[in-house]
N, C-alpha and C positions, 0 to 999 in steps of 0.2 A: 260970234255965234249966228248961223243963218236962222231965219223964222223956220219953225218947224211946219212942215207941209201936211195937212190933214187930208183924210180920204174925202170929206166934204169939199175940200178945195179942189180936187181932181173932178170931182163929180159936177162941181159950178163949172169949171173950164171947160169941160166935155159935153155939158148939157144933157147929163144923164143921172140917174138915182144914185144915192150913196149905196144903197142896196146890191146895185148891178156892180159897182167897182168893189165892193166889199167880197163878193162871189168870185169874181176874176182874180183878185189878189189872194184869194185863198183857194186858188185851184179847183174851184167849182162851177168854171164856165160850162163845161159839157154837161155836167149833172143839172144845171138850171137852163140849158138850151139857149145860151147867148151864142151868138153868131162868132165865127171865128174872125171876122173882120172888124167887129166892134173889141173883141178881146185883145186882137194886135193893135187897135188904136190905143186902148187903155195903157197896155203894157210898154207901148214905145212913148208914150206921154209920162209914164211912171219914170222910165230910164231918163227921159229927156230933164225933168225937174228934179231928179235925185230924190225921189219919195223914199223913206225908210218907215217901216212900220213901227208901231209903238209897242216895244218889247214887253213893257209891262201887261199891256192890254192882251197881248197876244198869250202871255203867259197864263193869265187869268182865265182865258177862254180855252186854252189846250191842257193847262197843269203841268206844262213843261217851260223851264226858264231857258234852256240851252246853254246852262252853266254848269260847269263841273268843279269840284272841289278837290285840290290836290294839297295834300298834308305831309310834310316830310320832315325828317330829323334836323337838316341844316343847311338852307338855301347856299351859304357860302361855301360848302365843301362841294368841289369839283364834281364828284360823283353825283350828288343829289342835284346842284345846278344844272349840269349837262342834261340829265334826264328830265328835269322840270322844263328846260328850253325845248327839247325834242317833242315832249308831250303837248306843250302849249302850241307849237307849229302843226303837230298832227290834228289836234282837236279844231284848231281853226279852220283848216281844209275842210271840215266835217260840218261846219257851220256851228260849232260850240265855241264858247269862251270859257276861260279858265280863271279861278281865283286861288293862288296858293301862298303858303305860309310855312314857317319853321316852327316845331315844338321843342328843340334842343333837348328832347327826351324828357321831358317834363309833362307827366302824364296829366295832371291839372291843367296844365295849358292847353294841351291836346283835348282834352274833354270840352273845354270852354270854346275852343275853334269850331269843333265838330258842331257843337250846339248852335254856335253863330252861323255857320253855314247851312245847318239843317232849317234854321229858322228862315233864312233866306230864298230857301227852297231850292237848292241845287239839286240837280237830276241825279247825280251820283259823285261817290268818292274813291280817289285813289290815295292810300294810306300807307306810310311807313310807321307802324305802330309803335308806341312806347310800351314799357312794362306796366301791366296793370290796366291796359284800354280794352280788354278782351270783352267785358259787359257791354261798353259803349258801341263796339263793332257789332255785338249781339243785338242791341236794340235797334240799330240801324237796318240790320237783316230783316228783323220782325216787322219794322216799318214799312218793309218791301222798298228799300231805296240800295240800289245796286253798289256795291263795295269791293274793291279789288285791293287786295294787299300787296306791297311787294318789298324786298329786301330782307324781310323777318314775317313769320306768321304764327299763329297760336295753333299749338300742335292737337288742343281739344276742342277747336272750332272749325267747322266746315266753311271755308271761304274762298273765293277766287284768289289765286296768288301767282306772280311771277318774280322769279329771283334767279340768283346764280347758283351754280353747284358750289357752294362753299366747302364742303367736305372735300372734294376732288382738288379745288384750287389750292388748298393748304396742303393737302397730301403732296400734289406735285412740287410746291414750293420746298417743302421739308426734305422730300426726295432728291430734288436737285441740290440742295445743300450738303447733304450727304454724299453724293456722288462727286461733289467737288472736293470732299476730302475733309469736310469739317466734322469736329466730334462732339463739341460742347454748344449744343445747338439750343438757343432759349425761344421761348414763345410769349409773346407780351399781348394781352388782353384786357378785358374789362370785367368788373364785377356786374354780370348783367345774366338775367335768364333768357335774353333775347336769342333766338333759333340759329340767327347767322353767327353768332359768336359761339355757341355750342359745336356748331357743325365745323367750324375753322380749327376750333381747340381738338376736336375728335380726329380730323384730317392730320393734323400735326402729331398727335399721340399715335396714330396708326402708323405713320411713317417712321417715326422712332422707333417704334417696335418691331417693324419690319427690318429695320437696318440695325437692331439690338444695339440702340444708342440709349444712353441717360435723357430723360426728359427734365427741363427747367422751365417753370411756369411762372409768370408774374402777371398778377392782375392790378388794374388801377381803378380806383373810384371813378365812377362816370363823372361825378361833379367835381374832381380833384383840379385846383389849380395849375397853372402851368408850372409853378415853382415845385409844387408837390409831385406831380407826375415826373418832373426832371430828376428830383431827389431820389425817388422810388427806382427809376429806369437806371442811374447811375448806380446805384447800390447793387441793383439786380446784375448789371452786366459785368461790373468789375469784382464784385465779391465771388460770383460762379465763374470768373476767368471765361467768358464765353468767347468763342471764336466765331459765332454767328446767331443772327436774331431773326426771326420772323415775326413782324408786328401785324396784328390783326385789323389795324385800320390805318390808313394815311396819316390821319392826325396823331396818333401814338407813335408813328415812324418820325414825324416831325419832332415830336418831343424828345424822342430818343437823339435825333441830331443836334438839337438844342442843348441837351444834356452834355453831350460829347464836346460841344464848343464851351459851355460854361465851365466845366469842370476839366476841361483839358485832356481828355482820355481818348484814345484812337477807338472810333466805332468800328466794332468788327464787321465781317460781311453782313449784308442785311437784305431783306427783302420786305416790301409793304403789300399788305394786301388793298387795293385800289391805288390807281395811279395818281399823279398830281403834277400840276405844271413845272414844279421846282424841280422834281425828281431827274428829269432830263438835263437839266442845267448845270447840276451838282457835280462836283470831281470828288470821288467816281460817280458817275450816274446810277440811279438806284434801280435794280430789279425789281417788277411789280407783278402782282397777280390782277391782271385786268379783267373787269368785268364787260360783258357784251351790252354796253350802255344803250346804243341804238335797237337793238334786238328786244331788249327788258321795255323799253318806251313804246315800241309797235306794238308789243303782245299786251301790255296794260291797256293801251288804248282800244286794241280791236276786241279784247274780252268785254271792256266797259262798254262799247257801242252795241256789241251784241246782246249784252244784258239789256240797255235800255231799249232796244229794238225787239224783245223777247224772242230772240232768236234760238238761245241756249238755256238748257234747265239744270244739266249736271255740272257740278263743281268743276272749275278748270284750274288745274294747278301746272305751271310752265317752269320748269328748272333748266336753265341754259348752262353751257359749258364755259368756263373761264379760259382766259389764255395768259400763259407764263411768258412775259416778256423780260428776256434775259439781258442785262445790261453790265456795266463794269463792276457793280458791287458784290459780285458773287463769283469773281474769277476763281480758277482753280487754286486751293490752299497750298503754298509752298512750305513744307516742312524743313525746319533748320535744325 
């Protein structure tokens, strides 16, 4: 580790006062009528020696840490992991750093993490909220801490939000299965009050109703083990003689594929909501509803930065279209 260079070291090396160096480094040279020649001399020297300001001292002076908190459901999930990577890159370009972590949909863990970030005085939050986190988000708002939610929101709380059009994504997926000739189409979701799950369920039901088809719905406990999920999905698919299934998340789709392998039954036609690396590698490759990850990340950062800069007052809600990526798992049904 290199020895930290202090403002006093710069002042001593250049034969000027610490105050003058401080004014120049804080963009107050013109205000304090410091010459352009001296300003250039100081900035050139700072660049030469690689001086970095003391961020703690700077945050105490400005009340800003230039650090943002990103709290997501599961960093190992490709959807959340890719969004976290894009957000980190975007905020870095704007001079911010980010701390992020996963809640695994555990509301107590989410509350603890938010409190920890709050105590560390992060400037703002991006959160995928767990069920039961509404009061905590409201407290952040009351403390004038900018918060942007994504993937899901609280219907009774006015907050900035960025997410995909879950209803239309599920509707288009289900409609595609109907058009491909499938009749017994199931929908697999979670026992959850989260808005994105309800919207996906509503989209499925609307498409089934439009096509005058019977609906089949199976919900899995959010804290179910792999074994419990596989057992539940095997019974649902086999007992209802389903010929197609829409899974409301990529990890539920993976549980379905595991169940098929474990219990040696043929997986019917299937679509997963959210892509996954393995879905393109499987035989057959899996059709997916793909959320616009890049656009979600860009809008999250833009809204949060505008909030931090005080440039917006009204609540911003961004709902972005999904893309149905048709692959081999939903070929037209062959009637025998």
